[in-house]
C-alpha positions as CSV (number, residue, x, y, z in Angstrom):
1,M,-12.0,-23.0,10.1
2,R,-13.8,-20.3,12.1
3,T,-15.6,-17.3,10.7
4,V,-16.2,-14.0,12.5
5,H,-17.6,-10.6,11.5
6,I,-15.2,-7.7,12.0
7,S,-15.2,-4.0,11.6
8,L,-12.1,-2.1,10.3
9,N,-13.5,1.5,10.1
10,S,-10.3,3.5,10.5
11,I,-6.7,3.5,9.2
12,D,-5.3,3.0,12.7
13,K,-7.6,0.1,13.3
14,V,-6.4,-1.6,10.0
15,K,-2.7,-1.1,11.0
16,S,-3.2,-2.6,14.5
17,F,-5.3,-5.4,13.0
18,V,-2.5,-6.4,10.6
19,N,0.0,-6.2,13.4
20,D,-2.1,-8.4,15.6
21,L,-2.5,-11.0,12.9
22,A,1.2,-11.1,12.3
23,K,1.7,-12.6,15.8
24,F,0.1,-15.9,14.6
25,D,1.5,-18.4,12.1
26,V,-1.9,-19.3,10.6
27,D,-3.8,-18.1,7.5
28,F,-6.5,-15.4,7.7
29,D,-8.8,-14.5,4.8
30,L,-11.1,-11.5,4.6
31,V,-14.2,-12.1,2.5
32,S,-16.2,-9.2,1.2
33,G,-18.7,-10.1,-1.5
34,R,-16.9,-12.0,-4.1
35,Y,-13.4,-10.9,-3.1
36,I,-11.1,-12.9,-0.9
37,I,-8.1,-11.1,0.5
38,D,-5.1,-12.2,2.6
39,A,-5.9,-10.5,5.9
40,K,-2.2,-9.9,6.6
41,S,-2.0,-7.7,3.5
42,I,-2.5,-4.1,4.4
43,M,-2.8,-3.1,0.8
44,G,-5.3,-5.9,0.2
45,I,-7.5,-4.7,3.1
46,F,-7.5,-1.1,1.7
47,S,-8.9,-2.5,-1.6
48,L,-12.1,-3.6,0.2
49,D,-15.1,-1.5,1.2
50,L,-14.4,-0.9,4.9
51,S,-17.6,0.9,5.6
52,K,-19.4,-2.4,6.1
53,P,-18.5,-5.4,8.3
54,I,-16.2,-8.0,6.7
55,D,-16.0,-11.8,7.3
56,L,-12.7,-13.0,8.7
57,N,-12.0,-16.7,8.0
58,I,-9.5,-18.1,10.6
59,H,-7.7,-21.2,9.3
60,A,-6.5,-22.5,12.6
61,E,-6.8,-25.9,14.3
62,S,-5.4,-24.8,17.7
63,N,-5.0,-21.6,19.7
64,I,-8.4,-20.4,18.5
65,D,-9.3,-19.0,21.9
66,E,-6.0,-17.0,22.0
67,I,-6.6,-15.7,18.4
68,L,-10.2,-14.7,19.2
69,S,-9.1,-13.0,22.4
70,T,-6.4,-11.0,20.5
71,L,-8.9,-10.0,17.8
72,S,-11.8,-9.1,20.2
73,P,-11.5,-5.3,19.6
74,Y,-12.4,-5.9,15.9
75,I,-15.0,-8.6,16.2
76,I,-18.7,-7.6,15.8
77,D,-20.1,-11.1,16.3
78,E,-19.1,-14.7,15.8
79,Q,-20.8,-17.2,13.5
């Protein structure tokens, strides 16, 4: 598993983020405080406080470089 900090500070950014995640057949979780949301759920994302950075857990064993490259517009920093 890999964790990165992301920022989703606009509606258009959330839409394109979900579309980018749909390209991959792996699980992604967004963690904000005590809430864990399926990152492929647009409704779930809008239930979070999007004014702050959010942790994205990437549950992938392979293709991690391709995933990180695709998600680079949203990533603030990697852990």
